[in-house]
N, C-alpha and C positions, 0 to 999 in steps of 0.2 A: 334854367339851371339844369345841368345834367344829373341824372340819377346814378350813372355808372360811368367811370372812365377806366379803360383798361387797354393793355397792349396784347394783341393776339398774334400768334404765329399762324399765318394762313398757308399751311402746308399744301403743296401742289397748287398754289395760287387760288385758294378757296377757303372760305369759312362759312359757317352755318348759323342761322337764327331760327330757333324752333321751340315748340312746346316741349317741355322737359320730358314728358312721357311718350312722345312720338318716336316711333322706331323708323326714323327717316332713312337709315341705311338700307332698310328692307323695302322701300317704296321704289318700284321700277321707274316711276315718273321722274325721279331725281338721279337717275343714272346719267353721268356726264357724257357718255358716248351715245346713248339712245334717247335720253329725255329731250323734251322740247325746250329749246333755248329761247329766252325772252330778251328784253332790252339788256344791253351791256354783257350778254352771255350768261345772265343769271338764269336760275331755274326756281320755280316755286310751286308749292301745293297749298292747300288750305291750312297747313300747320307748320310749314317750313319755307325759308328762303335760303337758297344757295347763292352766295356772292362770289363772283369771279373777279380776282384781283389782278393787278398788272406789275407792280414793283418787284424787282428781282429779289430783294432780301426778304420779302414776305412778312415782315413785321409791320403791323398796322395798328394805329390807335383807333379805338372804338369808343364813342360817347353815345350814351342812350339818354334821350329826353322823353319825358312822359307829359302828355297833354300839351305839347308844343308843336308848332308847324315849322317846316323849313322855309327859309327865305331863298327862293330858287336861284337868285343871282349869285349866291355865295358858293355854289357847287358846280362841278363839272358834270356830274352824273346825279340823277334823281330817279330812283326806281320806287314805285309805290304799288302796294298790293294789300290784301287783307290777310290777317292771320287769326286763327281760332286757337284760343288758349283754354285748355280744359284741366290742366294740372296745377294752376296757380303759380307757375314758374315759366319764365322765358329764359332760354339757354342760348349762350353763344359758345360755339365749339368749332373745332377744325379737325381734319383727318389725323392730326398728330396725336390725338388721344385725350383722355379725360383730364389730365393734369392742366390742360390749357382751356378749361371751361370757366365761364362766368355766368352767373344767373341773377335775375331779379325776380322778386315776388310781384305778381300782378294778378288782379282779380280775373276769374274766368270770364270769358266773353270773346267777342269778335273785335279786332282792332285794325285800324288803318295804320300800316307801317310804311314809312318812307326811309329808304337807305340812300343816303346822300354822300357822294364821294368827292374828295378834293385832293389836289396834288397827285393826280393819277399818274402812276409810273415812276414817281420820285422816291428814291431811297437814299441812304447815307452816301452812296457813291455818285449821286447826281449833282453834287455841289463841289466847288473848289475850296472846301474847308474840311477839316477832320472832325469827326464826332467820336465820342467815347461809346464804343459798342456795348459797354457794360452799364450804361446809364439806367436809372430807374425808369419804370413805366411812366411815372408822372413827368420826369424830365423829358422823356421821349415825346410824350403827348403834348407837352407845353411848348415844344419847339415849333409845332404846326408847320413843318416843312415837308414832311413825308406823307406818302399816300395814307389817307385816313378816312374813316367813315363815321358820320353822324347818323344815328338811327332815331327817328321820331315815331312815337307810339301814341295814338289817340283812339278813343272809342269810335267804332265805325258807325 
């Protein structure tokens, strides 16, 4: 069962998963031009994951699962790393600003985090049907047709 379900606007084809107190914008290791790219074009440090997305409309459903593991055959991408949480909060954000942030409270510690993508590159214009662009986040996520990410968090 997921702890959080939300739609995030991945401005510039990216969103971030990080410790709430981590000044990730100031970390040169996470500079998209100069930083080291990992699988799927992602970047990561001990306190943040930068996810590179593909769908043109940049809206993505995010579901966070605590103490669960992904079933690898359900996903097109599966990126796994560890994150250190020292603030008691894990934050989802994007370059578009603070109004597009979601957070969950989580005990301080080191976690194994898997970011699993499905329907990579699919958006509302990928299908021969019309969708209401003003649908709620839940309606959007429940369609399960568009690029989305399940994030699994377990103690490391």
